[in-house]
C-alpha atoms as one frame of an Amber mdcrd trajectory, in Angstrom:
protein
 140.512 101.402 153.199 143.765 100.492 151.863 145.138 103.992 151.377 148.095
 104.240 152.672 148.352 101.093 154.461 150.545  97.927 153.701 148.714  95.141
 152.247 149.981  91.181 152.238 148.029  88.403 149.821 149.312  85.734 150.180
 148.649  82.999 147.003 149.277  86.668 145.159 149.608  84.992 141.449 147.052
  83.356 141.298 144.058  84.118 139.722 142.308  86.530 142.830 145.451  87.950
 143.315 146.111  89.605 139.301 142.528  90.718 140.120 143.295  92.055 143.337
 146.143  93.610 142.671 144.963  95.703 139.365 141.800  96.922 141.540 143.735
  97.753 144.390 146.223  99.855 142.326 143.166 101.409 140.361 140.997 101.987
 143.174 143.449 102.202 146.307 147.116 104.537 147.284 148.748 101.955 149.677
 151.581 102.497 150.916 152.822  98.564 149.556 150.954  95.415 147.967 153.380
  92.621 148.830 152.895  89.776 147.014 153.655  86.762 149.084 153.862  83.762
 147.183 156.451  80.815 146.368 156.744  80.429 142.621 159.651  82.596 141.820
 158.563  82.052 137.502 155.115  83.088 138.040 156.884  86.174 140.181 158.175
  87.617 137.549 155.329  86.922 135.349 153.537  88.957 137.340 156.046  91.782
 137.880 155.959  92.624 133.780 152.764  93.867 134.618 153.096  95.400 138.226
 156.117  96.561 138.125 158.069  96.963 141.375 160.083  99.850 140.095 159.988
 103.863 141.099 157.202 104.576 142.584 155.132 101.427 142.034 153.758 100.148
 145.869 154.539  97.152 144.732 156.770  94.666 146.140 157.399  90.432 145.436
 158.185  88.329 148.570 159.329  84.851 147.246 157.597  82.671 150.642 155.514
  79.918 151.672 152.932  79.340 154.730 154.793  76.585 155.671 157.366  78.596
 156.306 156.783  80.088 160.098 159.723  82.249 160.161 159.632  83.366 156.721
 155.904  84.757 157.631 157.248  86.624 160.552 159.794  89.118 158.325 157.618
  89.449 155.481 154.720  90.649 158.099 157.012  93.079 159.763 155.089  96.214
 159.717 151.769  94.855 157.732 148.470  96.223 158.305 146.495  94.583 156.078
 146.389  90.473 154.859 143.920  88.939 152.512 145.340  85.426 153.031 144.268
  83.383 149.089 147.265  80.583 149.559 145.956  76.985 149.537 146.420  73.697
 147.338 142.874  73.744 145.581 143.351  70.707 143.249 140.618  67.883 144.755
 142.160  65.537 143.334 145.834  66.202 144.812 144.629  66.569 147.623 143.147
  63.422 147.490 146.798  61.995 146.074 149.192  64.043 148.509 147.052  64.372
 152.024 149.997  65.277 154.513 150.922  68.096 151.425 147.718  69.559 152.425
 147.642  69.642 155.408 150.911  71.364 155.947 149.384  74.312 153.560 145.735
  75.046 154.247 146.070  74.116 157.994 149.522  74.453 159.117 150.204  77.314
 156.357 147.225  78.962 158.113 147.767  78.226 161.909 151.402  79.442 161.366
 150.069  83.056 159.363 147.210  83.687 161.963 151.032  83.594 164.583 152.883
  85.827 162.969 149.411  88.221 162.265 149.083  87.970 165.948 152.286  88.407
 166.862 153.194  91.533 164.192 150.809  93.123 165.143 149.058  93.497 161.933
 145.537  94.940 161.903 142.833  92.531 159.666 143.540  89.794 158.409 140.405
  88.258 155.701 140.740  84.527 154.422 139.441  83.015 151.581 137.253  79.784
 152.508 135.355  77.508 150.092 131.349  77.021 149.695 133.452  73.212 149.384
 134.800  73.618 153.346 130.767  73.064 154.511 129.651  69.518 155.125 133.216
  68.473 153.304 133.287  65.215 151.417 137.440  65.987 150.553 140.217  66.095
 152.210 140.577  70.234 150.432 136.669  70.874 151.801 138.025  69.229 155.274
 141.177  71.212 155.287 139.339  74.380 155.006 136.891  74.148 157.115 139.530
  73.639 160.143 141.189  76.436 158.377 137.903  77.975 158.991 137.753  76.716
 162.530 141.562  78.275 163.761 140.929  81.595 161.921 137.638  82.443 163.933
 139.409  80.857 167.210 142.088  83.082 166.564 139.930  86.387 167.831 139.860
  85.026 170.809 143.317  84.823 171.389 145.151  87.646 169.759 145.009  88.835
 172.862 146.350  92.889 173.851 147.303  92.942 169.949 143.440  93.716 168.935
 144.369  91.437 165.798 140.498  91.033 164.146 140.481  87.667 161.165 137.002
  87.596 159.681 136.233  85.600 156.145 134.501  85.667 152.875 133.169  82.123
 151.627 131.892  81.742 147.986 131.381  79.409 144.857 132.616  78.374 141.795
 134.867  81.418 139.782 134.473  81.399 136.668 136.938  81.205 134.078 139.639
  81.153 137.195 142.368  78.432 136.470 141.108  74.995 137.272 137.566  76.218
 136.576 135.566  73.673 134.709 134.743  76.782 132.079 138.422  76.970 130.800
 138.300  72.856 130.288 134.776  72.988 128.674 136.664  75.836 126.329 139.917
  73.774 125.201 137.118  70.428 125.048 134.831  72.139 122.248 137.534  71.471
 119.557 136.910  67.336 120.146 132.866  68.159 120.063 132.374  65.873 122.786
 131.885  67.841 126.286 131.944  65.505 129.461 128.688  65.395 131.796 129.690
  64.355 135.830 126.085  64.581 136.374 122.930  66.421 134.499 121.463  67.340
 137.758 124.743  69.027 139.258 124.326  72.742 139.941 127.472  75.373 140.976
 127.667  79.066 142.253 128.954  81.434 140.307 131.373  84.630 140.785 133.649
  86.793 138.561 137.126  86.922 139.993 136.105  91.109 139.449 132.830  90.538
 142.242 135.300  88.265 144.374 137.443  91.243 144.994 134.104  93.226 145.650
 132.969  91.314 148.394 136.922  91.222 149.704 137.313  94.844 150.431 133.980
  95.604 151.451 134.071  92.834 154.147 136.861  94.775 155.407 135.343  97.605
 156.521 132.312  95.323 157.850 134.314  92.778 159.772 134.768  93.058 163.567
 136.749  89.676 163.830 135.245  86.204 163.243 133.143  86.650 161.153 132.118
  84.655 157.893 130.477  86.180 154.766 129.003  84.838 152.486 127.623  86.674
 149.031 124.547  86.303 147.446 126.085  85.035 143.691 124.017  82.940 141.144
 123.813  79.152 140.392 124.019  77.760 136.847 123.343  74.430 136.334 126.083
  72.208 134.697 123.994  71.156 131.257 122.869  75.253 130.894 126.314  75.777
 131.284 127.812  73.588 128.460 125.003  74.934 126.175 126.641  77.876 126.702
 129.716  77.881 126.268 130.088  74.552 123.700 126.600  74.854 121.910 127.677
  73.173 118.866 129.218  69.947 120.884 127.500  66.539 122.122 126.965  66.070
 125.935 128.503  62.710 127.187 127.142  61.555 131.062 130.666  60.282 132.873
 129.496  59.617 135.578 129.800  61.871 139.520 133.830  61.383 139.892 135.291
  61.176 144.236 134.901  64.131 146.459 132.251  66.220 144.365 128.619  66.778
 145.266 125.612  67.363 142.615 124.967  70.700 145.141 127.066  72.725 146.883
 126.040  74.438 150.455 127.546  77.872 151.240 125.300  78.386 154.928 124.470
  75.261 155.835 120.931  74.397 158.485 123.528  73.930 161.941 125.406  77.808
 161.233 121.331  78.981 160.267 121.124  79.383 164.047 124.503  82.062 164.283
 123.724  83.921 160.381 121.908  86.948 159.665 121.059  88.020 156.247 121.364
  91.540 155.056 120.503  92.897 151.151 123.797  91.550 148.855 124.824  88.850
 151.946 124.776  86.644 154.420 126.904  86.199 157.562 127.104  83.791 159.591
 128.696  84.590 163.055 130.807  82.538 165.374 129.397  80.996 168.362 132.135
  81.972 170.840 132.487  85.131 170.704 133.901  87.010 173.863 136.101  89.111
 172.326 132.927  90.663 170.389 132.175  94.031 172.647 128.747  94.357 171.080
 125.994  92.510 169.081 125.433  92.062 165.387 123.741  94.730 164.245 121.796
  95.039 161.572 120.267  92.038 158.648 117.668  89.712 159.984 117.898  85.688
 161.963 117.932  83.236 159.553 115.032  81.093 160.330 115.633  77.869 161.608
 117.004  75.321 158.844 117.156  77.804 156.633 120.099  76.214 153.989 122.227
  78.632 151.471 122.385  76.041 148.166 123.117  76.523 144.327 119.678  74.062
 143.799 117.754  75.684 145.775 119.051  79.264 145.225 116.982  82.118 143.896
 119.105  84.001 141.437 120.330  82.183 138.264 121.942  82.227 135.201 120.690
  81.719 131.956 123.012  81.279 128.910 123.311  85.325 128.186 124.393  85.471
 131.372 127.317  83.990 131.911 128.523  84.299 127.854 128.145  87.944 128.797
 130.553  87.419 131.924 132.822  84.997 130.105 133.067  87.916 127.848 131.309
  86.018 124.325 129.402  88.174 123.947 128.749  91.933 124.251 126.539  93.338
 127.524
């Protein structure tokens, strides 16, 4: 799929970007793999692991998705884009709302225009469970971004650029996730718990990357692909990561939910279920030449949420995912 192609990854120095790069270089032979990000130090550190010398397809491109002209230069000759750049920290977005809007919404709009005008073939953007019925600004900006990417298919015109999204839950061990925080707090002997009823979806970085790559094959344009992944209760998570510690209930924080949702009831009428994933199809899809193939329609009032999930992680499985015990 990526052999001989020029691939660009926005936000490429993050946790997802590093795993994506490792897997793509192992499984494919791209013509170029371009890391587009704004932090020169992180690019330098990544270059030590994935050098851009000799016969390597690696390229490093300093830029910001807020900078429309820079995107036009970066996307020249690019075939495939994975859009992972975003402001993701909930408290940071709440305190700096304009900055979150500039990156997550205006940056998405800039990327869409540049991808169409530069004749990029396919774009997959990363969504989040927090974009469903959002209760914080980060989720609201990602919901708006999702809508922009879906609608982009209707005005790509003769350029034929296709846009789709991948939506998944919390990534085990990624920067800013609760797992590294709990591991750090083990030395204090106390793990703070917001609410013992809280549940979350969990996915590994490797699973997330594989799902993104599979979605490039499946996409026709406008879909939101949602993997079927397990849930875990926050108390089980604390016991798995720090079994020797006491827990202290500190109360749910502003902008948090008790449970996360990846397919809401109002999206169910446009959603089809497959063996390992759901596909939310766009309500408006005049660009599509044929109806969806395969799968089965989700029933009315269907809701894919972390508390009503049919898959649950136990403590041993989470420890295995974190590498704390042998598989």
